[in-house]
N, C-alpha and C positions, 0 to 999 in steps of 0.2 A: 406570746399568742402564736400558736404555730397555724400556719395557713396547710389546705389541703390543696391541693392543686389537681384541676380535674386531668385527666388522661389525656391526650391527643390519639385519635386513630392513626392505628400505623399507616403510612400508606400502603395500595398494592403497589410489587415491585413491576417496575417496569416493566419486566421480558415477558409478565402475562399479558398486558398491552399488546407490544408487538406484536405479541405468538396471535391474539385474538386478530388485527390489523392484517398477519401476514394469511391467516385463515380465511379472511374475507377474500384476499387477492386474487388466492389460490384456487376460490369456488369461483370469481369471476372471469379466469383464465379460461377454468371447463365451459364455463357455458361457451363465451367465445370460441371456443374447440368444439364441441360441437355442431351450432349452429353453422363453423366451417364446414365439417362433412357432411348437414342436411343440405347446404346448398352448395356444394360442390361436387356430391357423389365421395368416392374415396378420396381420402385425404394422399393416405399413402400410395394410390397408384397416380395422382395426379404430379404426386413430388416427382412419384419416381419417371413419369413421362417427361415433366419438366429439367430432370436430370438429361434423357436423349435428347429434348430439344437444345440444352446447351451440346452434348456433344457432334451434334446439326451443324455448332457455330465454327469455318476456321476459316483461319487466314489466307488474308487472297492471295493465289500465286505470283509471284515478281519473279517478272524475268531482268534477265542479270542483262542483256543488249548486247551479247556477245551469239543468240541462237540463230539457227538457218531454219529456212521455211520449207514446209513442200504445203500446191494450192492444187486442189483438185479441182473446181469450178464451181462459182455463186450459187447452184442450186444442186443439189442430192442428185445421181444418176445421170449429169445434163452437164458439158453436152452430150446428146444421147439421142436416143430416140424414147425418151422419156419427158423431155421437156418441156413439151406439152401435152403431156399426161402424168397421172400423179396416182403410185403406187400405195399402196399398203403402210402400216407402220412397220413392222416384221422385213419388211424387204427393205424400206428406206434406210432400217437399223443396223440389218448386213452388208449394206453397200457405207454406211460407216464409218462399220467398224472395220470396215477393208480397208479404208482409209486409213484410218490410226492406224491399224498393223503397221502398215506400208510406210508410215510416219515415225511408229516407235523403234521399226527396223534401220530408219537412215536416221535417226536422233535427228530429228525434225520437229520443227515445231508447227502443227497442224493448221493452216486456215479453215476454220468450221465455217460453211453458208452459218447468214444467220436469219436464213428462214428455212421451216421445212412445208414444205408440201399436206397439205390435207386431207385425203381422200373421201369424196364426200359420200360415199358408201360408207365409211367408216364412222363418218360422223353424223349422227343426231342431234348434239347437245350443242352448237353452232351452225344457225341457220346462215348458210353459204349466197350474198345476193353477189349477181355477176349484172351486167350494164355492158348489150350490146355493143355501145357506144364506145365505151373502155379498150386501151388498150395493152395487150398485153403482159406489160409491167402490172398493172394496172387490177385486170383480172388474176394473175399472179399475186397480189399483194391481201387479194380479201382472200384467196383460196389456198393463205399459208396460214403458217402463229411465228413468234418470233422463239424462235433456234435456246434463246436460257431462260423460255417460260416453261422449260420440257425436260433442259438440260441443265447439272451444275458441271458450270466449266471450266470454276477453279479445282472443283472435285475429280472430274476428270484430267485437271491437268496434273493431279500429283503421281497419274501415271504416263500418262500425254499430254505434253503441254502443245496448248491447242490457247487458239483466237480466233475472234468472229471476225467476217470480212466487213463491217463497217463498223469496226474499232478504231480511233485514232493511230493505234501502232501499226494494223494493217496500212493505212496510208502514209507514213514513213517509211515502210518498208517499200513500201512501189515505188516512192520516192527515190532512195534509195537504191532500189536496182537498176529504176533507170541512167541516174548518173554514176554507176559504175562500169554499166551497156554490157560489153560479154562477159564480163567479169560477173554479172550480177544475177544477169536470167537466164535461164534459156526453157525454150519451150518440146516437149519432148511427148514421145506416142510413139507406144509402142517398141519400150526399153522396158527392161526387167528392171525390177528390184537390187537386186544383188549387180548385177550394169551399173545403177545408178548410185551404190554405196560405194563402188571401189575406183570407178573411173573418174580419174581428175578433173574431166572433161567437165564434169556433174557434183562431185563430191564438192567441191571448193563454192559452190556456186553459193550464194546470198538464198534464191529462190532458184524452187524448180517452180515450173506450172505444167503438170501432166495431165496432156487426155487419156482418160483413160478409155476401156469400150464403153461402144458406144450402146450393146448392148445392157447394161449395166456396170455400175461400179461393183459389185460383187463379185464378177468376171477375174479380176484381174488380182483373187486371189482361187486361183485353181484348185490350191494342192489343199484346201477345208477340208477336205476326206481325209489327209493325213494330219491324226490329230495330233502327232508331233510336231507341225509345223505352222501349230494357229497360237499363235501370241497372243489374242485377248480372248477368254468365251464369251459364249453366248449369254451368261449373266452380268455382261463390263456395263455394257451399258441403258442396262432394267435396273442396277444399283444403282446410278449418276444421276438420278434425278434431281432434280431444282427444289431449293430446301421447304418452297412453302410447302411445293409437293409429300415433301417424305414426314416434316411437320403436321400433314392434315392426316397421311395413314399411319404417322406414329398413336395420335387420338384414336384414331378408330381400334386397332391394335391393339388400346387399353381398355376401351373399350369392351373388345372381343374376349379377352380374357386367354383363358386355354381354350385353342380353336385348333381345325383343319377346314378343308382347304382344296375346291376343283375349280381347273378349270375347262366352260362346258362351252369350245369353238362350233356351233353348227352354222345358220348363215349361210352366205357366201358359198361354205364348205360342202356343203351336200344340195348344192343344187343338183340338178338332173342333166339331159338330153336324149334327145330320140335317134337311135338308128335307123337305117335303111327301112327297118321291117318297121317303124313304129314302137319300139323294145325301149323302155326307160332304161338309160345308164347312166356312170356313176364313175369317179373318176377316190373317190374313196367309198366303195361298196358297203361298208360296215359300218360306215360312220353317222350316218341319220338312228339304227338301232341304237347306237351303243349310247349316244349323248341322251336315251329319251331315259323318264327318272326311274321308267320298269326296269331296266336294265343297271342304269348309274344303279341303284337301290344293292341287286347282284353282285356288282362288278366290285363294289370295295368293300363289301362290307368281312372281307379279309382282313382292311388296313383301317376303318374304322368303326369304333364300337358303337353301340347303341346309343342315343343320350348326349352325343359327344356334338357341341355347337362346329354348326360346317360353314364356310363362308363362298358362298359361289359367284364367281364371273364369268358374264354367259353374253353372247352374242343374238340369243334368242329374246325374240321381240313380244311373244306370245305372253297376256297375262295369265300367270297362276302358273306355266307349263312348267314349274318344278316343285310344284305344293303336295305334290304326291309323297314327298322326299322327309316332309316335316311329319310321320309319321313314325316314322323312326330318329333323326334326328330333329335337332333347334336351328333352326333357316335362316341364315342371316343374306345381308346382299349392301350394294353399295347405299342403294336407293332408303333405304336404313336411318344411312346418315347424310339426310341432304342437308340439315344444318349445321353439318359438316363441310358439306361439298357443292354448298346452294354459289355459296360468296366467293366461291374461288373458280368451279370449273367453269372452263372456255368452252372448250371442245373434248371431244369421247377423246383424244390424242391423249390428255391431262390426266382423262378420269382411269382410263387402261392404266396410267404409269403410276397411280399408286394402287390401284386393283391390282397389281404385280406386287407390288410391294408388302401387300396385306398378304398374298397370298407367299408369298414369297417368308414372310414369318410364320405361317402356321406351322403346328406339330408334323400335322401332315399333308403334302401341299401332294395332289393327283393331276397332272397332266392331261390335253384333251390327245396329244399325240406325245410320245416320247423324245425328247431332244440328244438326250441320250441312254445306253445301255442298263443302267442302273435309275435310272423314272420311272416313277410309276403314274400309268395313261388310264384312260378311258377306252381305247381304244387299240387294236392289234397294226389297224393298219399304218402305213409309212407315210409322217407327213411328208416327203418329199416323194411323189408319185412319179412314173414312165408314164405317163399320158396315156394308158388303155384304160380306156372305160369299161367299164363293168355292169354287170347286174344286180341293182341290191340286193341284199340279203337283209332280211325283215323281220325273222325268226333266230330264233337259237339254231333251231336243227337245218337250216341249210345252210348250203356250202357256198366257197366263192364259184360264180360261172363265169 
């Protein structure tokens, strides 16, 4: 008898099942990718910014133990007339840059002050509290901030080796210099940097303690008008900002995208005083006019096309002062990024350092005053004036008198 066997259905190929599973996994990954984009903004720009963060991390500068040191004082511009006063950030950076230039020239490690004075005129962020019964040292601590909260000393050391005067290494240098006696330390004043380099009485010493000009440290760089004699450019310290401040600037720049920037210096620079005839006069007679929005629009129209994103950094405190510019540009200020800055910023020096980095990253950057002949500027008034108080010019048709 013949038996008819019922044919069994052929099993589906495993490759079809595998294809379905991979398709489901791909859809799930695509959904997850879309969620990340909606939650965090542009994934690609975030990734690019993360790459920048990685670049910011540099290996710590290593001292070899064979260095020689240069010390100018425990405070910028002190000893001198500024020991009990406090100049602005730009003034102090000029003095610090001068000291760094000398250390670079002498091939020595510079002993940098561990704190920087904060001028209350330029600080509205951190309220400085004073105690009438406090010692001068306590008052100094209350009106200053840590130098390494402003600058990346390892980054500076790539160009000019530096240590802070509150570091263990500095105390070791002091102990060693005292043990060496006359071969370890010399106190100098009124000696040129060329003599410090060429005279063996100084060049072989472990530590040179220089007393700089009592007027300001930067007076030691008297030849700064000779451009060929400048070893460190104006942009050096502004680009040496502490890592956490640079990261904040990178985040804001990523948000801004393609943008232009202007720095509008008003405040103390537009102050006037009356002469003996009761006539108002100013050291920068065109500045008040040139930094008003209606004149800014006229000045920058040849450099910044309409519709561009324009980042403004200014010490002008009048609310809505720059609003007229919004008719032509997409306006942006550091205050638009309080979610990034508020947890970080302790004083206006830190804020301005971030703003400087943002402005330096702009496609077109327009300063208030020219630093170099190639700079774009809002005014033609010189930054460094001749102490000539002139009648302010308020319209386009008025001439300087």
